[in-house]
C-alpha positions in Angstrom: 0.0 0.0 0.0 1.2 3.5 -0.8 1.0 6.2 1.9 -0.3 9.5 0.6 -0.5 12.7 2.7 -2.7 15.7 1.9 -1.0 18.5 4.0 -1.7 22.1 4.9 -5.4 21.6 4.2 -8.4 23.6 5.4 -10.3 20.5 6.5 -14.0 20.3 6.6 -14.3 16.8 8.0 -18.1 16.8 8.1 -18.3 15.3 11.6 -20.2 18.3 12.8 -17.1 20.0 14.3 -15.5 23.2 13.3 -13.2 23.3 10.2 -9.5 22.7 10.9 -6.7 24.9 9.5 -3.4 23.3 8.5 -4.6 19.7 8.7 -2.9 16.7 7.3 -4.8 13.6 6.1 -2.8 10.4 5.9 -4.1 7.8 3.4 -3.0 4.2 3.5 -4.2 2.7 0.2 -8.0 3.1 0.1 -8.3 3.9 3.8 -7.9 7.1 5.8 -5.2 6.2 8.3 -4.9 9.3 10.4 -6.0 12.9 10.5 -3.5 15.4 12.1 -4.1 18.9 13.2 -0.5 19.9 13.9 0.8 19.8 10.3 3.5 17.3 11.2 4.3 14.7 8.4 7.8 13.6 9.3 6.5 10.3 10.6 6.1 9.0 7.0 9.4 9.8 5.3 8.6 8.0 2.0 5.0 9.1 1.7 3.7 10.9 -1.4 2.9 14.4 -0.2 0.4 16.8 -1.8 0.4 20.4 -0.6 -3.2 21.7 -0.2 -2.3 25.1 1.0 -5.1 27.5 0.2 -7.4 24.6 -0.5 -10.2 22.8 1.2 -10.3 19.0 1.8 -13.6 17.4 2.5 -15.4 14.1 1.9 -16.6 13.2 -1.6 -20.1 14.5 -2.2 -23.1 12.2 -2.1 -26.2 12.6 -4.2 -29.1 10.7 -2.5 -31.6 11.3 -5.3 -30.3 10.9 -8.8 -31.6 9.1 -11.9 -29.0 7.4 -14.1 -31.5 6.7 -16.8 -33.4 9.9 -17.2 -31.2 11.2 -20.0 -33.6 13.2 -22.2 -35.6 16.4 -21.5 -38.8 14.6 -22.4 -38.9 11.8 -19.9 -42.2 10.4 -21.1 -41.0 10.4 -24.7 -37.4 9.2 -24.2 -38.5 5.5 -24.5 -39.6 6.3 -28.1 -36.4 8.0 -29.1 -33.7 5.7 -27.7 -32.9 2.0 -28.3 -32.3 0.2 -25.0 -28.6 0.1 -25.8 -28.5 3.9 -26.2 -30.1 4.3 -22.8 -27.4 2.2 -21.2 -24.6 4.1 -23.0 -26.1 7.5 -22.0 -26.5 6.3 -18.4 -22.8 5.3 -18.3 -21.9 8.8 -19.5 -24.1 10.3 -16.7 -22.3 8.2 -14.1 -18.8 9.3 -15.3 -19.8 12.9 -15.5 -21.4 12.7 -12.0 -18.1 11.3 -10.6 -16.1 14.1 -12.2 -18.4 16.7 -10.5 -17.1 15.4 -7.2 -19.9 13.0 -6.3 -18.2 9.8 -5.2 -21.4 8.1 -4.0 -25.0 8.2 -5.3 -28.3 6.7 -4.7 -30.3 6.1 -7.8 -33.9 6.8 -6.8 -35.6 4.6 -9.3 -35.3 3.2 -12.8 -31.7 1.9 -13.0 -31.1 -1.8 -12.2 -28.4 -3.4 -10.1 -26.2 -4.0 -13.1 -25.0 -0.4 -13.0 -24.0 -0.8 -9.4 -22.2 -4.1 -10.0 -20.5 -2.7 -13.1 -19.0 0.2 -11.1 -17.9 -2.2 -8.3 -16.2 -4.5 -10.8 -14.5 -1.6 -12.6 -16.3 -2.2 -15.9 -17.5 1.4 -16.0 -16.4 4.6 -14.2 -18.8 6.1 -11.7 -19.6 6.8 -8.1 -20.4 4.1 -5.5 -24.0 3.3 -6.1 -27.2 2.1 -4.4 -30.2 1.6 -6.7 -33.9 1.3 -6.2 -34.4 -0.7 -9.5 -37.9 -0.6 -10.9 -40.2 1.8 -9.1 -43.7 0.9 -8.0 -46.6 3.1 -9.3 -50.3 2.8 -9.5 -52.1 3.0 -12.8 -52.1 6.6 -13.8 -49.4 7.3 -11.2 -46.2 9.2 -11.4 -44.3 6.3 -13.1 -47.1 5.5 -15.6 -45.7 7.6 -18.4 -48.4 6.8 -21.0 -50.0 9.8 -22.5 -53.8 10.1 -21.7 -54.6 9.1 -25.3 -52.6 5.8 -25.0 -54.7 2.7 -24.4 -52.0 0.0 -24.6 -51.0 -1.9 -21.5 -48.1 -0.3 -19.7 -44.6 -1.7 -20.3 -41.8 0.2 -18.6 -39.2 -2.5 -18.0 -36.4 -0.7 -19.8 -32.9 0.5 -18.8 -33.9 4.1 -18.8 -36.7 4.2 -16.2 -38.0 0.8 -15.3 -41.3 0.8 -13.4 -43.9 -1.8 -12.2 -47.5 -0.6 -12.5 -49.1 -2.3 -9.5 -52.6 -1.9 -8.3 -53.9 -3.5 -5.0 -52.1 -4.9 -2.0 -51.2 -8.2 -3.5 -49.8 -6.6 -6.7 -47.7 -4.1 -4.7 -46.4 -6.9 -2.5 -45.4 -8.9 -5.5 -43.8 -5.7 -7.1 -41.7 -5.0 -4.0 -40.6 -8.6 -3.8 -39.7 -8.6 -7.5 -37.6 -5.4 -7.4 -35.8 -6.8 -4.4 -35.2 -10.1 -6.2 -33.5 -8.2 -9.0 -30.9 -6.9 -6.6 -32.3 -3.5 -5.6 -31.0 -1.9 -2.4 -34.3 -0.4 -1.4 -37.9 0.0 -2.7 -39.2 3.2 -4.3 -42.9 3.9 -4.5 -44.8 6.8 -6.0 -47.0 8.4 -3.4 -48.3 11.5 -5.1 -48.5 13.0 -8.6 -45.4 14.3 -10.3 -44.1 16.8 -12.8 -42.7 14.5 -15.4 -45.7 12.3 -15.7 -48.3 13.5 -18.2 -51.5 11.9 -16.7 -51.6 13.0 -13.1 -51.8 16.2 -11.1 -49.8 17.5 -8.1 -52.4 19.6 -6.3 -52.8 17.9 -2.9 -53.2 14.4 -4.4 -52.0 11.1 -3.2 -51.3 7.8 -4.9 -51.5 4.4 -3.3 -53.7 3.6 -0.3 -52.4 3.2 3.2 -52.8 -0.6 2.9 -50.8 -0.7 -0.3 -48.0 1.4 1.2 -47.9 -0.8 4.3 -47.5 -3.8 2.0 -44.4 -2.3 0.4 -43.0 -1.3 3.8 -43.5 -4.8 5.2 -41.8 -6.5 2.2 -38.8 -4.0 2.3 -38.3 -4.4 6.1 -38.6 -8.1 5.8 -35.7 -8.0 3.4 -33.7 -5.7 5.8 -34.2 -2.5 3.9 -36.7 0.4 3.6 -39.1 2.2 1.3 -38.5 5.7 -0.2 -41.5 7.5 -1.5 -41.8 10.2 -4.2 -44.2 12.7 -2.6 -44.9 16.4 -2.9 -48.2 16.8 -1.1 -49.5 16.8 2.5 -52.1 14.2 1.7 -49.5 11.8 0.4 -47.0 12.6 3.1 -49.5 11.8 5.9 -50.1 8.4 4.4 -46.3 7.8 4.0 -45.7 8.7 7.7 -48.5 6.4 8.8 -47.3 3.6 6.6 -43.7 3.7 8.0 -42.0 5.1 4.8 -38.4 5.9 5.8 -37.5 8.7 3.3 -39.8 11.2 1.8 -38.4 12.4 -1.5 -39.1 16.0 -2.5 -41.7 17.1 0.0 -42.2 20.5 -1.6 -45.7 21.2 -0.2 -45.4 20.0 3.4 -46.9 22.1 6.1 -45.9 22.4 9.8 -48.5 19.9 10.7 -47.1 17.3 8.4 -43.5 18.2 9.4 -44.4 17.6 13.0 -45.8 14.2 12.1 -42.6 13.4 10.2 -40.4 14.5 13.1 -42.3 12.3 15.6 -42.1 9.3 13.3 -38.4 9.8 12.4 -39.2 10.2 8.7 -36.3 11.6 6.7 -36.7 14.4 4.1 -34.7 14.4 0.9 -35.4 17.7 -0.9 -34.4 18.1 -4.5 -34.3 21.8 -5.2 -32.0 22.2 -8.2 -34.2 20.3 -10.6 -37.0 22.9 -10.2 -34.6 25.9 -10.4 -33.2 24.6 -13.7 -36.5 23.6 -15.2 -38.1 26.9 -14.5 -35.2 29.0 -15.7 -34.0 26.9 -18.6 -36.7 24.4 -19.3 -37.9 26.0 -22.5 -34.4 26.4 -23.8 -33.7 22.7 -23.3 -37.0 21.4 -24.7 -38.9 20.4 -21.6 -42.6 19.6 -22.5 -45.0 22.3 -21.5 -46.9 20.2 -18.9 -43.6 19.4 -17.3 -42.5 23.0 -17.0 -45.9 24.1 -15.7 -45.9 21.6 -12.9 -42.3 22.3 -12.0 -43.1 25.9 -11.6 -45.9 25.1 -9.2 -43.8 22.9 -6.9 -40.8 25.3 -7.0 -42.9 28.0 -5.4 -43.0 26.3 -2.0 -39.8 24.1 -2.2 -37.5 26.3 -0.1 -40.3 27.1 2.4 -40.8 23.3 2.9 -37.1 22.9 3.6 -37.2 25.8 6.0 -40.2 24.2 7.8 -38.4 20.8 8.0 -35.2 22.5 9.2 -37.0 24.4 11.9 -38.7 21.3 13.0 -35.5 19.4 13.4 -36.2 16.8 10.7 -33.2 14.9 9.3 -32.6 16.5 5.9 -30.6 14.7 3.2 -29.6 16.1 -0.2 -30.6 15.0 -3.7 -30.4 16.8 -7.1 -33.0 14.8 -9.1 -31.7 16.6 -12.2 -32.5 15.0 -15.5 -31.6 15.1 -19.2 -29.5 18.1 -20.1 -29.4 19.2 -16.4 -27.4 16.3 -15.2 -24.2 18.3 -15.3 -25.4 20.8 -12.6 -25.8 18.5 -9.6 -23.6 20.9 -7.5 -26.3 23.6 -7.6 -28.2 21.7 -5.0 -25.8 22.7 -2.2 -26.0 26.4 -3.1 -29.8 26.3 -3.0 -30.0 24.4 0.3 -27.5 26.8 1.9 -30.1 29.6 1.6 -32.0 27.8 4.4 -29.4 25.6 6.1 -26.3 27.7 5.7 -23.2 26.5 3.8 -22.1 24.0 6.5 -25.6 22.6 6.8 -25.9 22.1 3.1 -22.5 20.4 3.0 -23.4 18.1 5.9 -26.6 17.1 4.2 -24.7 16.0 1.1 -22.0 14.1 3.0 -22.6 12.9 6.6 -26.4 12.8 6.5 -26.6 11.1 3.1 -24.1 8.5 4.2 -26.4 7.8 7.2 -29.5 7.6 4.9 -27.7 5.0 2.8 -26.5 3.0 5.8 -22.9 3.7 4.8 -21.9 6.1 7.6 -19.3 3.6 8.9 -17.6 3.8 5.5 -18.0 7.2 4.0 -19.4 10.7 4.6 -16.8 12.1 6.9 -13.0 12.5 7.0 -12.1 10.1 9.8 -9.6 7.4 10.4 -10.8 4.0 9.2 -13.1 5.3 6.5 -12.7 5.0 2.7 -10.5 7.5 1.1 -13.3 9.2 -0.8 -12.1 12.9 -0.9 -12.3 16.1 -2.9 -9.9 19.0 -2.8 -11.5 22.4 -3.6 -9.6 25.5 -4.6 -11.0 28.0 -2.1 -13.4 27.8 0.9 -16.9 26.6 0.1 -18.1 28.0 3.5 -17.4 31.5 2.1 -18.7 30.8 -1.4 -20.5 27.5 -1.8 -21.1 28.1 -5.5 -17.4 27.2 -6.3 -18.4 23.6 -6.0 -20.3 23.9 -9.2 -17.2 25.0 -11.1 -15.8 21.5 -10.7 -13.6 21.7 -13.8 -11.6 24.6 -12.5 -12.1 24.6 -8.7 -12.0 20.9 -7.8 -8.4 19.8 -8.8 -8.5 16.5 -6.9 -11.2 13.8 -6.8 -10.3 10.6 -5.0 -12.6 7.6 -4.7 -11.5 4.5 -2.8 -8.0 5.8 -2.6 -7.6 6.2 -6.3 -7.2 9.5 -8.1 -10.1 10.1 -10.4 -8.7 13.5 -11.1 -5.5 15.1 -10.1 -4.2 18.5 -11.2 -2.1 19.4 -8.1 
């Protein structure tokens, strides 16, 4: 194993403590061996030393809500415009680009199968560490039923772009959950309210799936040692999710204090996804988002930051996801800047490192810069606590990206 030392760093270790000036991080192969605060490195005479003076070292970023396979602006139409092989190739490109933005771990929140995760693990493709939900579960006419209202064919969405099982009734949901877990998914994802990308549903205080159907999915997930994540914007859907025992509520743009209090009492985690709305509203027409998609994105954007503020005030655990799709995949770092408007720069950084690692059950391996954890690190030119937007300029401001002790990028 090779000893590598990052010295003279401004260290944001993401443990919750204050940043450390002049820190040295000692890496032994793919593991963080020691973290020093006195700047001494003479102990390892033959180590490779990288001087990080004027730069910040912090854990690799984690995106807890991405979609590998949502590669076009028109999500409902992408299945008509891409062969399955094209979807896979585009997904591979998304993964590589995500890694080079400084995201060393991601949770695919539905659609991508376990083959992507395994391919990264085996070194067949370049990308972040992955967890995947596999095919999502949706009711007929729900958020993952991407048929246009005028389509009358039976749904078939078992493709590498955005695989979904259309399941109606407790028994069908139970079978769908078992099937997605059989295929190697790390958790189960259900659609619990209307969504923006789906053409046949609405988002105004709607809900999808009955309490009994949700409970069936939760029972099957917990029986397999995992959990259910739920797409949900609305209060009506969120109340059902909390009662059913859903672990993570994805988006949550419209939640009120009443629902936030229920979530806090139940220990429900919120994973907001702010950047996707910001980009869709400001640049959706430019990049060809369908009109119905832009309209609904504008509606949920109006209350998105307010919902995060309510959750933050209530003390709910808040993770971080980008949910960017198609042409917006390259702007995942915007999520931290938007969250910082409510949570402050450190709060936003913690949500995308320590908290996301906890959500994924990987907090003993990643998410903080501590001895014994994987050497997943980024070096930032400057101080993101003073200007968090520099994270978005990854090509110029992130000279070092390290995953599992290997340099993905090194220009120092």
